[in-house]
C-alpha positions as CSV (number, residue, x, y, z in Angstrom):
1,X,-26.8,-6.9,-6.6
2,X,-25.3,-7.1,-3.1
3,X,-23.4,-4.3,-1.4
4,X,-19.9,-5.6,-2.2
5,X,-20.9,-6.1,-5.9
6,X,-22.3,-2.6,-5.9
7,X,-19.0,-1.2,-4.7
8,X,-17.2,-2.9,-7.6
9,X,-19.8,-1.7,-10.1
10,X,-18.9,1.9,-9.3
11,X,-15.3,1.2,-10.1
12,X,-16.2,2.0,-13.7
13,X,-16.3,5.6,-12.7
14,X,-12.6,5.4,-12.6
15,X,-10.2,7.8,-10.8
16,X,-11.5,11.3,-10.4
17,X,-9.0,13.6,-8.7
18,X,-10.4,16.3,-6.4
19,X,-11.9,16.3,-3.0
20,X,-15.3,18.0,-3.5
21,X,-17.2,14.7,-4.0
22,X,-15.6,13.3,-0.9
23,X,-16.6,16.4,1.1
24,X,-20.1,16.1,-0.2
25,X,-20.5,12.4,0.8
26,X,-18.8,13.1,4.1
27,X,-21.4,15.8,4.8
28,X,-24.2,13.3,4.1
29,X,-22.6,10.9,6.6
30,X,-22.4,13.6,9.3
31,X,-18.7,14.5,8.7
32,X,-17.3,11.6,10.7
33,X,-13.7,12.7,10.0
34,X,-14.2,15.9,11.9
35,X,-12.3,15.8,15.2
36,X,-11.0,12.3,14.6
37,X,-7.3,12.1,15.4
38,X,-5.5,10.7,12.4
39,X,-2.1,10.0,10.9
40,X,-1.9,10.3,7.1
41,X,0.8,8.5,5.2
42,X,1.8,9.5,1.6
43,X,4.7,8.6,-0.7
44,X,5.3,6.1,-3.5
45,X,6.5,2.9,-1.8
46,X,6.2,1.8,1.8
47,X,3.0,3.6,2.7
48,X,1.1,0.5,3.6
49,X,4.0,-0.9,5.6
50,X,4.3,2.3,7.6
51,X,0.6,2.3,8.3
52,X,0.6,-1.3,9.4
53,X,3.5,-0.7,11.8
54,X,1.9,2.3,13.3
55,X,-1.5,0.6,13.7
56,X,0.1,-2.4,15.4
57,X,2.1,-0.2,17.8
58,X,-1.1,1.7,18.7
59,X,-3.0,-1.6,19.1
60,X,-0.2,-3.0,21.3
61,X,-0.3,0.0,23.5
62,X,-4.0,-0.6,24.0
63,X,-5.6,2.0,21.8
64,X,-8.5,1.1,19.5
65,X,-7.0,1.7,16.1
66,X,-8.6,2.2,12.8
67,X,-6.6,1.3,9.6
68,X,-7.5,2.4,6.1
69,X,-5.2,1.1,3.3
70,X,-5.5,0.3,-0.4
71,X,-5.6,-1.7,-2.5
72,X,-6.7,-5.0,-1.1
73,X,-5.4,-8.5,-1.9
74,X,-8.5,-10.6,-2.0
75,X,-11.5,-9.0,-0.1
76,X,-12.5,-5.4,-0.2
77,X,-13.1,-5.6,3.5
78,X,-9.3,-5.7,4.0
79,X,-9.1,-2.0,3.3
80,X,-10.9,-1.0,6.5
81,X,-9.8,-2.6,9.8
82,X,-10.0,-2.0,13.5
83,X,-7.3,-3.6,15.6
84,X,-6.5,-5.8,12.6
85,X,-10.0,-7.1,12.0
86,X,-11.7,-6.2,8.7
87,X,-15.1,-4.5,8.5
88,X,-17.9,-7.0,8.2
89,X,-20.1,-7.5,5.1
90,X,-23.0,-6.5,7.3
91,X,-21.5,-3.1,8.1
92,X,-20.7,-2.6,4.4
93,X,-24.3,-3.5,3.6
94,X,-25.6,-1.1,6.2
95,X,-23.5,1.8,4.9
96,X,-24.4,1.2,1.2
97,X,-28.1,0.7,2.0
98,X,-28.2,3.9,4.0
99,X,-26.3,6.1,1.6
100,X,-26.6,4.6,-1.9
101,X,-29.0,7.3,-3.1
102,X,-26.5,9.9,-2.1
103,X,-23.6,8.0,-3.6
104,X,-25.5,7.9,-6.9
105,X,-26.5,11.5,-6.7
106,X,-23.0,12.7,-5.9
107,X,-21.4,10.2,-8.3
108,X,-18.7,9.4,-5.8
109,X,-16.0,7.0,-7.1
110,X,-15.2,3.6,-5.6
111,X,-12.3,5.1,-3.6
112,X,-14.2,8.1,-2.4
113,X,-17.0,5.8,-1.2
114,X,-14.5,3.6,0.5
115,X,-12.9,6.6,2.2
116,X,-16.3,7.8,3.5
117,X,-17.2,4.3,4.7
118,X,-13.9,4.0,6.6
119,X,-14.4,7.3,8.5
120,X,-18.1,6.4,9.1
121,X,-17.1,3.0,10.5
122,X,-14.3,4.3,12.6
123,X,-16.6,7.0,14.1
124,X,-19.4,4.4,14.7
125,X,-16.9,2.1,16.5
126,X,-15.3,5.1,18.4
127,X,-11.7,4.5,17.5
128,X,-9.0,6.3,19.4
129,X,-6.9,7.0,16.2
130,X,-7.2,6.5,12.5
131,X,-4.1,5.5,10.4
132,X,-4.8,6.4,6.8
133,X,-2.9,5.5,3.6
134,X,-3.2,8.1,0.9
135,X,-4.6,6.5,-2.2
136,X,-3.0,8.5,-5.1
137,X,-0.8,11.6,-4.7
138,X,-2.1,13.7,-1.9
139,X,-3.1,17.1,-3.1
140,X,-6.4,15.9,-4.6
141,X,-6.7,12.6,-2.8
142,X,-9.9,11.8,-0.8
143,X,-7.9,10.9,2.4
144,X,-6.5,14.4,2.5
145,X,-9.8,15.7,4.0
146,X,-8.6,14.1,7.3
147,X,-7.5,16.2,10.3
148,X,-4.0,14.7,11.0
149,X,-2.0,15.1,14.2
150,X,1.1,14.2,12.1
151,X,1.8,13.3,8.5
152,X,4.4,11.0,7.0
153,X,5.9,10.9,3.5
154,X,7.7,7.7,2.4
155,X,10.3,7.8,-0.5
156,X,9.0,9.4,-3.6
157,X,9.7,7.8,-6.9
158,X,8.1,7.3,-10.4
159,X,4.6,5.7,-10.4
160,X,1.2,6.7,-11.8
161,X,3.0,9.2,-14.0
162,X,-0.1,9.4,-16.3
163,X,-2.0,11.0,-13.3
164,X,0.7,12.6,-11.1
165,X,3.1,13.8,-13.7
166,X,6.2,12.7,-15.6
167,X,8.9,14.2,-13.5
168,X,9.9,13.7,-9.8
169,X,9.2,17.3,-9.2
170,X,5.6,17.1,-10.4
171,X,5.0,13.9,-8.4
172,X,6.5,15.4,-5.3
173,X,4.2,18.5,-5.7
174,X,1.2,16.2,-5.6
175,X,2.5,14.2,-2.6
176,X,3.1,17.5,-0.8
177,X,-0.6,18.1,-0.8
178,X,-0.8,16.1,2.5
179,X,1.1,18.9,4.3
180,X,-1.0,20.9,6.7
181,X,-0.3,24.2,8.4
182,X,1.2,23.6,11.9
183,X,1.1,19.8,11.6
184,X,4.4,18.1,11.9
185,X,5.5,16.1,8.8
186,X,8.2,13.4,8.9
187,X,9.7,12.5,5.5
188,X,12.0,9.7,4.4
189,X,15.2,10.7,2.7
190,X,14.3,12.0,-0.7
191,X,16.0,12.7,-4.0
192,X,17.1,16.3,-4.0
193,X,14.6,17.5,-6.6
194,X,11.7,16.0,-4.6
195,X,13.0,17.2,-1.2
196,X,13.3,20.8,-2.6
197,X,9.6,20.7,-3.6
198,X,8.5,19.4,-0.2
199,X,10.6,22.1,1.6
200,X,9.2,24.8,-0.7
201,X,5.6,23.7,-0.1
202,X,6.1,23.3,3.6
203,X,7.5,26.8,3.9
204,X,4.6,28.3,1.9
205,X,1.9,26.9,4.2
206,X,3.8,26.9,7.5
207,X,4.3,23.1,8.0
208,X,7.1,21.9,10.2
209,X,9.0,19.4,8.1
210,X,11.8,17.0,9.1
211,X,13.7,14.5,7.0
212,X,15.3,11.3,8.3
213,X,18.6,10.7,6.6
214,X,18.5,6.9,6.5
215,X,21.7,6.6,8.6
216,X,22.8,6.5,12.3
217,X,19.6,4.9,13.7
218,X,19.2,1.8,15.7
219,X,18.0,-1.4,14.0
220,X,14.5,-2.5,14.8
221,X,13.3,-6.1,15.0
222,X,10.5,-6.1,12.5
223,X,8.1,-8.9,11.5
224,X,8.4,-7.8,7.8
225,X,11.6,-8.8,6.1
226,X,13.7,-6.5,3.9
227,X,16.3,-3.8,4.5
228,X,14.0,-1.0,3.4
229,X,11.6,-1.9,6.2
230,X,14.1,-0.5,8.6
231,X,13.5,3.0,7.1
232,X,9.7,2.4,7.3
233,X,10.1,1.5,11.0
234,X,12.3,4.5,11.7
235,X,9.7,6.8,10.0
236,X,6.9,5.2,12.1
237,X,8.8,5.5,15.4
238,X,10.0,9.0,14.7
239,X,6.4,10.1,14.0
240,X,5.4,8.8,17.4
241,X,7.7,11.2,19.2
242,X,5.7,14.2,17.8
243,X,2.3,12.9,19.0
244,X,1.3,14.6,22.3
245,X,-2.1,13.0,23.0
246,X,-0.9,9.4,23.0
247,X,1.7,7.7,25.1
248,X,3.9,4.8,24.1
249,X,6.2,2.6,26.1
250,X,9.4,1.3,24.5
251,X,8.1,-2.2,25.2
252,X,4.9,-1.5,23.2
253,X,6.9,-0.1,20.3
254,X,9.2,-3.0,20.2
255,X,6.4,-5.6,20.5
256,X,4.3,-3.7,17.9
257,X,7.1,-3.9,15.3
258,X,8.0,-7.5,16.2
259,X,4.4,-8.7,15.8
260,X,3.3,-6.6,12.8
261,X,1.8,-8.5,9.8
262,X,1.6,-7.0,6.4
263,X,0.8,-9.5,3.7
264,X,2.3,-9.4,0.2
265,X,5.5,-7.7,1.3
266,X,8.4,-10.1,1.0
267,X,6.0,-12.6,2.3
268,X,7.4,-16.1,2.6
269,X,4.5,-18.3,1.7
270,X,6.4,-21.6,2.4
271,X,9.9,-23.0,2.7
272,X,11.7,-25.9,1.0
273,X,11.3,-24.8,-1.7
274,X,10.9,-21.1,-0.9
275,X,7.8,-19.3,-2.3
276,X,7.8,-15.6,-1.8
277,X,5.0,-13.1,-2.6
278,X,5.6,-9.4,-3.0
279,X,3.3,-6.7,-4.5
280,X,6.2,-4.7,-5.9
281,X,4.8,-2.9,-9.0
282,X,7.2,-0.2,-10.0
283,X,11.0,0.1,-10.4
284,X,11.7,1.2,-6.8
285,X,9.6,-1.5,-5.3
286,X,11.1,-4.2,-7.5
287,X,14.6,-3.1,-6.7
288,X,13.7,-3.3,-3.0
289,X,12.3,-6.8,-3.5
290,X,15.4,-7.9,-5.5
291,X,17.6,-6.6,-2.7
292,X,15.8,-8.8,-0.2
293,X,15.5,-11.8,-2.6
294,X,19.3,-11.7,-3.2
295,X,19.9,-11.8,0.5
296,X,18.2,-15.2,0.6
297,X,21.1,-16.6,-1.4
298,X,19.0,-19.1,-3.4
299,X,21.2,-21.7,-4.9
300,X,18.6,-23.8,-6.7
301,X,16.4,-23.1,-9.7
302,X,14.7,-19.7,-9.5
303,X,11.3,-19.0,-11.1
304,X,9.6,-15.7,-11.4
305,X,5.8,-15.3,-11.9
306,X,5.0,-11.7,-12.9
307,X,1.8,-9.8,-13.7
308,X,1.4,-6.0,-14.0
309,X,-1.3,-3.4,-14.4
310,X,-1.3,-1.3,-17.5
311,X,0.8,1.8,-17.7
312,X,3.5,0.4,-15.5
313,X,7.0,1.1,-16.7
314,X,9.6,-1.4,-15.5
315,X,12.0,-1.4,-18.4
316,X,15.0,-0.4,-16.4
317,X,14.7,-3.4,-14.0
318,X,14.1,-6.0,-16.8
319,X,17.9,-6.9,-17.1
320,X,18.1,-7.5,-13.4
321,X,15.0,-9.8,-13.4
322,X,16.4,-11.8,-16.3
323,X,19.8,-12.3,-14.7
324,X,18.3,-13.2,-11.3
325,X,15.7,-15.7,-12.4
326,X,16.3,-18.9,-14.5
327,X,12.7,-19.0,-15.7
328,X,10.2,-16.1,-16.1
329,X,6.5,-16.6,-16.5
330,X,4.3,-13.7,-17.6
331,X,0.7,-13.9,-16.5
332,X,-2.3,-11.6,-16.1
333,X,-4.9,-10.9,-13.5
334,X,-8.4,-9.7,-13.3
335,X,-9.2,-6.2,-12.2
336,X,-9.7,-2.8,-13.8
337,X,-6.5,-2.4,-15.9
338,X,-4.6,-5.7,-16.2
339,X,-1.7,-5.8,-18.6
340,X,-2.2,-8.7,-21.1
341,X,0.4,-11.4,-20.6
342,X,1.5,-11.2,-24.2
343,X,2.1,-7.4,-23.8
344,X,4.1,-8.0,-20.6
345,X,6.1,-10.7,-22.4
346,X,7.1,-8.1,-25.1
347,X,9.0,-6.1,-22.4
348,X,11.5,-9.0,-22.1
349,X,13.0,-8.5,-25.5
350,X,15.5,-11.2,-26.6
351,X,14.8,-13.3,-23.5
352,X,13.1,-16.6,-23.3
353,X,9.9,-16.0,-21.4
354,X,6.9,-18.3,-20.9
355,X,3.3,-17.0,-21.2
356,X,0.6,-18.5,-19.0
357,X,-2.4,-16.1,-18.9
358,X,-4.1,-17.8,-16.0
359,X,-2.2,-16.8,-12.8
360,X,-3.1,-19.9,-10.8
361,X,-1.9,-22.2,-13.6
362,X,1.2,-20.0,-13.9
363,X,2.0,-20.4,-10.2
364,X,1.4,-24.1,-10.2
365,X,3.6,-24.6,-13.3
366,X,6.3,-22.6,-11.8
367,X,6.1,-24.4,-8.5
368,X,6.5,-27.8,-10.3
369,X,9.8,-26.6,-11.8
370,X,11.4,-26.1,-8.4
371,X,14.0,-28.1,-6.6
372,X,14.1,-28.1,-2.7
373,X,16.8,-25.4,-2.7
374,X,15.1,-23.3,-5.3
375,X,12.6,-20.4,-5.1
376,X,9.5,-19.2,-6.7
377,X,8.9,-15.4,-6.6
378,X,5.4,-14.0,-7.4
379,X,5.4,-10.2,-7.9
380,X,3.9,-7.3,-9.8
381,X,0.5,-6.4,-8.5
382,X,-1.9,-6.7,-5.5
383,X,-4.3,-8.4,-8.0
384,X,-2.2,-11.6,-7.7
385,X,-3.6,-12.0,-4.2
386,X,-6.6,-14.2,-5.1
387,X,-4.4,-16.6,-7.1
388,X,-1.8,-16.9,-4.3
389,X,-4.6,-17.4,-1.8
390,X,-6.3,-20.1,-3.8
391,X,-3.1,-22.0,-4.8
392,X,-1.5,-22.1,-1.3
393,X,-4.8,-22.1,0.7
394,X,-3.9,-19.1,2.8
395,X,-6.0,-16.1,4.0
396,X,-5.1,-12.4,4.1
397,X,-8.1,-11.5,6.2
398,X,-6.8,-11.0,9.8
399,X,-3.6,-9.2,10.8
C-alpha cells in the first residue's frame, strides 16, 4: 500500500471531534505549528474562497504562502499547497513513512493526519504564513490548534447538523471555537441568533470581534464569479488591515484578487454551450450558485447534474432547482458517504427526473442534450471533481 492509499485507508476511522489526538501527533512531529503565523478561516460557506484569495494576495506580495484547505476535488495533494503548488507524492511518502507508527498508535483520523502533515510541510519549507481552512466547526477542529494572527468567520448557516447541532445557535457556538483571546476576528454579516452567540463568546474570552455589514464597500475585481464573492473579498481585505507583521500594497491586493483561482466555484468549464461546475452542497451554497446562474440569462435548454453526500438537506431549494432547469439528472459519486442516486431522486417529488448513477455518463448524457445557447450545471459535492476532470480533460492541480 503506497502512502496516498494509506491515507485513504484511515478515512474509515471517520470524524472524531476533539483536538487531543492532533496535539499528540503534532508533538511527535516537533510541534511545527508553534510560532508559525497563521490565518484561520471558519464559517459554513465561502471558507475556501476566502483562503484562496488571502493566499494569492500574500503570494502576489512576495510572501511564501502555505494553504491548507479541504476537501479536495481529485488529488489529496490539493489540500496542501505552497504558492499554489500542491505537496508532492514524495513529501507525502516521507511524512507517512516517518510517522506511520505514531499515526497508528495515536489512531489519528484522516483529517488530523492531513492537518499535521500540512504544518510539518509548511515548517519544512519555511513558509512566511499559513492560511488555514477550518475543517468542521471550530471548537473541536484540528486546525484550531494553530496560533493565528487573525481569524475570519464567513456566513454561518445550516450544514453538518448531525455533528454541529440542529440550530443556528448550536452551529455558531461550534464555529466560535476559533476565537482566541486578544486575536482580532473579522466576521461576515450573520443572522442575529448566530451573531449573538459570536458576540457572547468573544466577550467571554476577550476576543476583539468586528462584523462587516455587507454594504457600503467598494467592488473588487475578482477572478471568481458570483455576487457573494464580493463579501468574501471584503472579508479578506478587511483582515489584512489588522495584520501588523506583513505589508501589502494596494496593487498587490488588486492583482491578487484579479488572478486568484479557486476551482469548482461557479467555474465555467466551457462556453457555447456553457458548462458550469460548482461544489454547492447545502441550501445557502445552492442559493448563491442559483443567483449567479440566473445572472447568466441562459435562454436555451438547461440541464442540471446533481449528486449529494448523505445527510444533506436541500428540500427547501428543490422547487427553485426544478423551475430553473428543464432537465435534472441525479447521479452519485464515490467517497465515504455518497447519497445513492435513487434516494436523491426521491427528493424531487412529483417532478420528472432522470437517474444515471455513473457521474461521467450523467455528464455526457446531459451535455448531448444542450443547444449552443443552453447550459449544463454540475453541482452538489466536491466528489464530482474526478468526473468533471475526466470528461472535460481539465486539471485542478495548480492554482
